[in-house]
Phi, psi and omega in degrees: 000126182288144178238092183289142179295148180277108180258124182263130174300154185298332182275357185272129175251128186233141176238124180243132178231120179250133179218121178280124179273160184304325183270011169099356179279158178254122178267132179235114173261115190233110179245119177237138185248123178226102186067239180259357182271137177240131178253128180240122177270140179298150180291330180230117178196168180083194188308134169271174182297321181296319179292315178303317179297316181298319181290322176298316178296322179295315178301316181294316182295320179297316179298315181292323179295321178296320179297324181270001180057045177248148173291150180232133186233160165242138179276098187075192180287129181302312172218168181271067174212116186297316183296319179294317179296323177295321177301312181290327176298320178294337177274357178109004180278122181256132180273126179228165182247341181200166184283340185300133175081008181239142177296142179298134181196212180259130178237129181264124178276129188294165184298335184281348185089167179221160176296145181300322181298319179292321176302314181296325178298319179292320179296314180296332179278357175092014179281149171269124184262134171246108188273103179261016178302133177306132180305325178294316178296317181299320178297318180297323179295320177296321180292325176299316179300319181292310185287338181296342180283341184232345185226156167282143187255127172249132178246122177259118182183179179278132180299128178086351178292137184307322180292318178296320178298318179297318180294330178275358183244021178287134180248142174228124180054042174082003180235145178287131179294129177297134179221159173238127181269132175243122182254339180206173184278000179271348183231053180266125182287157175281135178266104187291165179299151176058030179243163180229123181235143174240130185249131177237138181244141173304133189293340179252017182292156180296125185298317181297314181294322178298319178299318180293318180294318179299316179297319180296321179295319179298317180294330182273000182275122181284156178300136178091355178261166183236132175228125181247129174263100194284318183232175178231174174297145183308134180305326179296321178295321178295315179298321179296320180293315180297322180294322182285332173296314177298320180297315182297327179293332182271341192242160176274334180203161183223135173261124180252121185255130178165167180298144181294339179268358183281117181296318183289329177290317178298322179296322177296315179299313181299320180298315179299317179296322179294334178279001175086015181252149175295140181214152174230139174252109182236156179265330183201182186292339180293343181265001176292134181239157178303329182300328181295334183274001184275352183268144182294319179231119184243124178268152177227129174223174183207152179285175186288349180251017184260120180288154181297330180298321178291321178299314179301317182295321178294316180298317178300318180294320179296331182280347181285147180283000000 
């Protein structure tokens, strides 16, 4: 993927402030003035640690597969960003859904995780697995296996999202752990008396909806029963949400950059709209419109699967007359 240099027009005045935060993220406060328009970049945006790790593993796996003259695959989309997936496709990475009909080679497991049964199918077919599952997600999958021995499992997540599918596909002693999926606060089950439930949430789930579902579950819990909320939304997603709230307070409108299939990007867009500000969810600079430049102060944020090169290109496009 090409990374074009950031060229500033002569009339552009820019202030850059870099601050390393304790947990390792880089905060960038970026204010650019073009005429009367001011662009403010969110303090937290772009790749999270899990995505960065997955992409590093993919680059390494592709290189090693080429040396061994083996085909290299990704099981589903490596991350939810079309441009990044296209880049890896050009490097020889083929996206597949199952082992049938494909030559044995190297398969990269996506950051969201996969069901255990599908993992076993690839192993039995002779594929070499490169596990790029986010460490936070992997820990949650192990905990589901542990708690399934003593509790009924509830999974809070988006239907069909790869991470939710993986959480519903954990196997213990050769059997898939029974789970119940909760997608919204309108379909929360009653927790009967003398029962024990463990609740797991998709790490990129919408924070507001998760809070509502959690409250509804507590209300639905009968006396004498036990309900454990085992995990929470990923801290990076929480930090990203807090940063976009701060951004929306400073700006008249916000541009949210990220894949249309990205749950955390959609959540950022929805949050800005709920805060009463104009927002656009775009994937790249080709979707920038003149209307975006009509606001005095324009915020820019990005999802966890959005590369810095795409953010730079969008900012450059917004600065054009």
